[in-house]
N, C-alpha and C positions, 0 to 999 in steps of 0.2 A: 154717762157714756154717750158718745156721738156716733151715729150710724149714717154713712153715706150710701144712698141707693142710686147706683149709676145706670140702672135700666128700669123699664116699667115692670113692676110686680103688682099683683092683685091688691086692691084696696084693703082687703081683710088683713093682709100682712102688715101694711103700713099702720093701720089702725091698732093692731096688736102691739106693735113696737111703741107707738105713741102713748097708748094707755098704760104701758109699763113705765112711762116716765123718761124714755130715752129722747135725746135730741136727734130728730130725724131730718136729714137733708135729702130731699128728693131732687135728683138732677138726671132724669132719664135722657139717654142719648149721649152721655159723656163718653169720649174715647180719645185716644192719642194724647196730644199735648193738653187738651182741655181737661182730661182726667188727671193728668200729672199735676197741672196747676191747681185744680180743686183740692186734690189730696194735700198739696203743699200749703194752701191757704187755710183750709178748714181743719186740717190735722185730725181726721176721724180715727176712732178706735176700731171701727168695723166698716168693711166695704162689702156691699151686696151687689152682685152682678148677675147677668144672664148671658148674653152673647158678647158683652164688652171684653176686649182683650186686656189682661193685666200683665204688663210688661215689666222687665227689670227696672226701668225708669220710674214706673208707677210705684213699685215696691219701695224705692228709695225716697220717694217724695214726702212721706209722712212717717216720722220716727215713732209716732204713737200707734201706728197701725198694728193691730195684734191679731186680727181675724178677718179672713176673706170668705164669704159665703157665696157659693155658686147656687143660685136659685134654679136648680135643675140637676140632672144626673151627671152628665159629662163635664169634665173640668179641664179639657185640653186647651182652652183659651187662656188659662192662667199659668204663669211661670211658677209651677209648684215647687220645683227644686230651688229656685231662687228664694221663694217664701220660706222654705225649710231652713235654708242657710241663714236667714235673718230672724229665725225664731217666730215666724208668723204662721198661725194655724190656717189651713185651708180645709173647708168642709163643703160637702155637697148636700143635695136633698134627693137621695135615690128613692126610686119606687113610686114617687108621687105622680108621675106622669105616665106610668106603665099602661094603664087602661087606655089613655088617650092615644098613645102611639100604637097600641095593639088594634084599636078601632080603625085608625087610619090604614094600618097594614092590611086589615081585612077589606077595607074599602078599596084599596088599590088592587088587591087580588080580584075582587068582584068586578071592578072597572075594566081590568084587562081581559077577563074572561068574556064579559058581555059587551065590551067596547062602549061603555056608557058615555064617556066624554065625547066620542065621535058621533054617537047617536044624537046627543044634545046639540052638538055643533051643526050637524046637517039639518036637524029640525029647525033650528034658529035661522039657518040660511035658506029655508024654504025647500029643502031637498028631502024627499022620501025615499028610503033605501032599505026597506025591510028585507029584501032578498039577501043583501050582504050581512045585515046584522042579526039575522035569525039562524046563525051557524055557530053559536057558542058551544064549547065543549061541556060545560057544567063542572061543578066542583066535587060532587059526591063521588067517593071512591078514588079520587085523585090522591097523590102523595105529596104532602107538604114537608119540605125539609127546613128545619130551623137551625141556623148557625148562631149559637149563643143562647143558652137557656137560663138567663137571669130573670129578673122581675118581668121585663117586657116579653121575653121569649115565652115565659110560662103563661102570660095572659093571652098571647097569640095562640098557644097550644090549646088553651081552654076554648077559645072561640072557634078554632079550626074544627074541633070535634063536633061542635054544634052544626057545622055545615057538612058533616059526614066525611071529612078529610082524614086520611091516614097520616100519622105524624111520625117522622124520624128526626133525629137531632144529633148534633155534636156541640159540646161545650167543654172548655178546658177543665172544669171541675166535675163534669158529669161522668158517673161511673155506669157501666153497662147494667149492673143489677138494679141500680136506682131507676134508670130509664125504663127498663123492661118490667120490673116487679112492682115498683111503687108508682111510676107515672103511666105505665101502660103504653109506652111508645117505643119505637125502634131506635137502637143505638148505632151510631156510625163512628169510625175512628178519626175522622177529620172532615174539614170543610169540603174537600173534593169528593170524598166518599158520599157525603150528603148530596152534593150536586149530581153525582152519577145516578143515584137511585130515586131522585125526586122529579115530580112534574112541575113543582113550584118551589122556589127557594127564597127564604126571607132572612136577612142578616140582622142580628141583634147583639153584636159584640161591641165592647168599648173601643174607642179609638186610642191605640197605644202603638209604640214602635213595633211590637210583635204582630199587630193586626193590620199594619199598613199594607195596602194592596193585597189583602187576603183574597179578595175575588180578582185573581189575575188571569192571564191567558189560559193556564192549565185548568183553572177552576171552570172557566166558561167552556173550554173544550170538553170537560166532563159532563156538562149539562146536556140533556137530550135536546134534539132539535125541537123548536117550538115551545120550549119551557117558559115559564113565567119567573121573573126575577124581581125581588123587592129589596130596596134599601131605604130604611128609615132611621139609620143610625148616624153615621158620619161619612162624608165624602171620601175621606182618606182611606177607608177600608176597601175601596173599589178602584181598580186600574181602569180608568175611563177609556183608554185606547183599546183595552181588551173587551170592554163592554161594547164599544162601537163595532168591533169585529163580530161579536156575537149577534148583535142586532142585524147585521148585514148577512153574515155567512150561515148562521144557524136559525134565523128567523125567531130568535129569542125576543120576547116582549117584556118590557121592564117598566116598573113603577118606582120612581125615585123622588124622595123628599129632600135630598141633600145633594148638592153638586159642587164641584170645584169652581171657585171664583164667584160664588153667589154673592149678591150685594149684602153688605152688613147693615144697611139702613132698611127701614120698613117699606119704603117705596123708592123705586129707582128703575132706570132702564136695565134690561137684562138681555145678555147675549151669551149663547153657549152653542158650540158646534153640534150638539145632539138635541137641542131643545125642540126642533121641529121635525125630528125623526118620527115617521108614522108608527113605529113600534115602541115608542117611549112616551110615557105620561110623566110629567114633572109637576110636583106640587111645591109650594113656596116655603119649605122648611116649617111646616105647621104641625109636625107630629105631636108636640106637647100643647098645642094651642086650643085647648077647650077650657071653658071657664072653670069646670070642675077641677081640672089638673092645675090651672093657674092658682086657684084658691088654696088647694092642698099644698102646693109648693111654697107659696108665700107664707102660709102659716108654719110650715116646717122651717123655713129660713128664720122666722121670728123665734121659734123654739130654740134653734141653735144659738142665736144671740143671747136669749134669756138664760139658757143653761150655762153658757160660757160666763156670763156676768155674775150669776148667783152661786154657781157651784164650782167654777173654775175648770169645768170639763167641757169638751167640745164633741158633741154628737156628730157622727159621720165624718170625723177627721180623716183626711186622705194622705197627710204628709208626716205623720208620726212614725218613727222606726218600728217595724214589726218585731224586730229583735235587736237588742242593744249589744254592745261589746262587753257587758258586765261579766265578770268571771266569778264573783263572790257576792254573797248577801250577808250583811251584818244586821242582826236584830238586837235592839237595845230597849229594855224595859226600864222606864225612868219616871221620876217625879215630874208632874206637869207644872213646872215652875220656870220663870224667866231665866234664860241663860243656860239651862241644862243641855238642851239640844244644840245650842250654839257651841258649847264646849266640845260636844261629840264631833260636830262637823269640823271644828278647828283641828282636832286630832287627825281626822281623815285628810285634811288639807296638808298638814305637816308630813303625813306619811306618803303623800303624792298618790292618794287613791282618788281616781276620777269618778265622781258620782254619776250614774247613768239613770237610775230611777229611785224615787224616794216617796215614802208616805209616813205620816205620823198620826196615829189614831188615839183618841182620848177615851179612857174607860169611864163608865158611869160613875158619877160622883165628882169627877174632875180632879182626882188626886194623882192619878197615874196615867201614863201613856206608853205606847210602844211604837218605836221607830223602826221601819224596815228600809234598808238602804242597799241598793245594788251598785257595785262599783267594779272597776278594773284597776289593777295596780299591783305592785310587789307586796303581797301579803306577808306580814310578820306578826307573831303572837304578842310582841311587846306593845303594839298599838292597842290591842284588846285589853291588856293588863292595865295600861294607863287610863283607859276609859272606865274600867271597873273600880279604879281607886276613888272615884267620885262618890261621896256619900249619898248623892241623889240618883245614882244608878243602881237598880236592883239586880240586873243580870245582863250579860252580853253573850251572844253566840254568833258564830260565823260558819257558813256553809258554802261549799263550792256549788256553782250552778252548772 
C-alpha cells in the first residue's frame, strides 16, 4: 500500500507507517496542480493532509485512491461530498489536539486581560508603562461562555475552572440536565444567549454551513461592552465585519487564531484590515501546534491507515451514510463454501434488491457462516424460497427495518 503525505506530520507518524511496511511518499507543501500531478503519477492508495486543500481535480487524479486522512479534527478543506461520490473514505483525527487548542485559548484570555503582548512590545521598545498595564480586571469570578462543548470545549471548561471562572455553555447536542447536573455548568439555549450572559466568550464549533457566520452582528450586539472574545476554531464562523464593529463600538477585545485570507504557506507576507487594531491579538493559526498534539495526531493518522489496511474498517470516517435507504434485512445461515454466498447475491440481483449494508460472519470451526444483508427493493417471498432451495443454505429470514 502506498501512502502519500502531502503536509508535514510528526516523525513518529511517518516512522509508524514505514515500520508497518507501507511505501511512504513524503511531499510536504504539495497543493493545487502539484498535488494533482503527484496523485496522477504516484497513484497512492492513501493521502494524508493537514491544511492542503483536496479538490475535485485531486480526487479524480488517482483511480487507486481509497482513503484520505486529515491529520487533525476539521476537514472543511477536503471535498468530502466528492470523495463520497467516488467511494473514497475520508477520516479525521479528532480530539488529539484538544489540549493544545484549549491551552492557547486560555493563553489568549490571559493575554487580553493582562495585555501581555502590549507589555512585552513596550518593554522591548524601551517604554515603561506600569500605570496603564496595572489595570487588569482579573479572571476569578468572571463568566466564561463556551459555544461548542465538544472535545476542545470541555478541555477549556476544565482549565477555566482552575482559574475560578464560572462557565456557561451552548452546544447543539448539549442538554440542560447534562450541563447542570453532570458537568456543573450553566446551560444556555443558543450562541446569543451565551454572549448575553458572559464576560468572555470562546468559540469551539466545527465549521459547517450551519455555523457559518455564527458570530454575526446580533451575536456581538448581545455581548456586554468590554467583553473578551476568542476564536480558535475556523474563520468562517465569525462575520469579520461584525467583529470590526464590536471592536470599535463596544470596546470588545478579541484573541483570534484564525482569520479570513490567512496565508496557506508557513511563511509569507500578511495583511488584514484588523491585524493592527489595538483591541485585537492575532496568532498564526497555531492552535494545534504543540509537539504533544502533533505526535498524537500523527500516530492517530497512522492508526487509521493501518486499521483500514488490516481490517477494512475506517476509524473516524466522516463520509459514510449515517442511515441508509434499506427497507429490509435478509439473514442467511449457510455453509462456508465457495460460491454459496455468491449464489445468494445473484438471487438478490435478479430480484432488483439494492444492497445497502452487508456482513458475513464465520462460526467457530469454519463450517458455517451467517450473512446479514440490508437492502431496498420490491420484496417478494419467492426470492426467499429460491434461496432456501440450496442444500448449502440452512435457514433464511427477512425482517422489515
